[in-house]
C-alpha positions as CSV (number, residue, x, y, z in Angstrom):
1,S,37.9,4.9,-28.5
2,H,37.8,3.0,-25.2
3,A,34.8,3.3,-23.0
4,R,35.7,3.5,-19.3
5,C,33.5,2.0,-16.7
6,L,33.6,3.8,-13.4
7,S,32.3,1.8,-10.4
8,A,30.3,3.9,-8.0
9,H,30.3,2.7,-4.4
10,L,26.7,2.3,-3.3
11,P,25.9,2.9,0.4
12,Q,26.4,-0.2,2.6
13,A,25.8,-1.1,6.2
14,L,27.8,-3.7,8.1
15,F,27.3,-5.1,11.6
16,Q,30.0,-4.7,14.1
17,A,30.4,-6.7,17.3
18,P,32.3,-5.4,20.3
19,G,35.6,-6.9,18.9
20,G,35.2,-4.5,16.0
21,Y,34.8,-7.0,13.3
22,S,32.0,-7.0,10.8
23,L,29.7,-9.9,10.7
24,Q,29.1,-11.7,7.5
25,S,25.8,-13.5,7.0
26,R,25.5,-15.4,10.3
27,L,26.3,-15.2,13.9
28,E,26.1,-18.2,16.3
29,T,25.2,-17.6,20.0
30,A,23.8,-19.5,23.0
31,T,20.7,-19.1,25.1
32,G,21.2,-16.7,28.1
33,K,23.7,-14.5,26.1
34,T,23.6,-10.8,25.4
35,I,24.7,-9.6,22.0
36,N,25.7,-6.0,21.4
37,L,25.9,-4.9,17.8
38,S,26.5,-1.6,16.1
39,A,25.9,-0.4,12.6
40,A,28.9,0.6,10.4
41,P,27.6,2.7,7.5
42,L,29.9,2.9,4.5
43,F,29.8,5.1,1.3
44,F,27.1,7.5,2.5
45,H,27.5,11.2,1.7
46,I,27.3,12.3,5.3
47,Q,29.6,14.0,7.9
48,T,28.5,11.9,10.9
49,P,26.3,8.8,11.5
50,D,23.7,11.2,13.2
51,E,22.7,12.1,9.6
52,L,21.2,8.6,9.2
53,N,18.1,6.9,10.4
54,F,18.8,3.3,11.6
55,N,16.0,0.8,11.7
56,W,16.5,-2.6,13.3
57,Q,14.2,-5.7,13.0
58,F,14.7,-9.0,14.8
59,D,12.5,-11.8,13.5
60,S,10.3,-9.2,11.8
61,Q,9.8,-7.3,15.0
62,I,10.9,-3.6,15.0
63,L,13.5,-3.0,17.8
64,I,13.4,0.2,19.8
65,N,16.7,1.0,21.5
66,S,16.0,2.2,25.1
67,D,18.9,4.6,24.6
68,Q,17.3,6.8,21.9
69,S,20.5,8.8,21.6
70,N,22.3,5.8,20.1
71,L,20.1,4.2,17.5
72,K,23.3,3.1,15.7
73,S,23.6,0.2,18.3
74,V,21.3,-2.5,19.5
75,T,21.4,-5.1,22.3
76,L,19.8,-8.5,21.9
77,K,19.1,-10.5,25.1
78,I,18.7,-14.1,24.3
79,P,16.6,-15.8,27.1
80,K,17.8,-18.9,28.8
81,A,16.1,-22.0,27.4
82,D,16.7,-25.7,26.8
83,L,16.7,-26.1,23.0
84,S,16.4,-29.5,21.4
85,E,17.8,-28.0,18.2
86,P,19.2,-24.7,17.0
87,V,16.8,-21.8,16.4
88,V,17.4,-19.5,13.5
89,K,16.3,-15.8,13.6
90,Q,16.8,-12.9,11.2
91,L,18.3,-9.6,12.2
92,N,17.8,-6.8,9.6
93,L,19.4,-3.3,9.6
94,S,18.3,-0.5,7.4
95,A,20.2,2.8,7.2
96,T,18.8,5.7,5.4
97,S,20.1,9.2,4.9
98,K,17.8,11.8,6.5
99,Q,18.6,14.3,3.7
100,D,18.5,11.9,0.7
101,K,16.2,8.9,1.0
102,L,17.8,7.3,-2.1
103,Q,21.0,6.8,0.0
104,Q,19.9,3.6,1.7
105,A,21.5,0.3,2.7
106,N,20.1,-2.9,4.1
107,K,22.0,-5.7,5.8
108,N,20.6,-9.1,7.1
109,V,22.3,-11.6,9.3
110,E,21.1,-15.0,10.5
111,I,21.4,-15.4,14.3
112,I,21.7,-19.1,15.2
113,I,20.8,-19.8,18.8
114,K,22.1,-23.0,20.2
């Protein structure tokens, strides 16, 4: 007899920039820029993204979106500065189902500020 291996899709979360593409593991930007990112949850057993809790952290600091109705998105404002070398920060996204805490996904991206 042949054993079959069924691959289950685990929940995932991707970053989306305004162009609609998903970011891989790094994003380069410059000082004085504003970055708008959205979460793209995949493989969750939900009807709408409203059934998820989204938690964002930038450089280990929890981000609170001023528009509490849209926690799926975040805006990062990089202050103007003269940098002698690039600065690397970490952005972390955690998405968790409100109904089933085991349905969870994390995504990290390096933000390189030049």
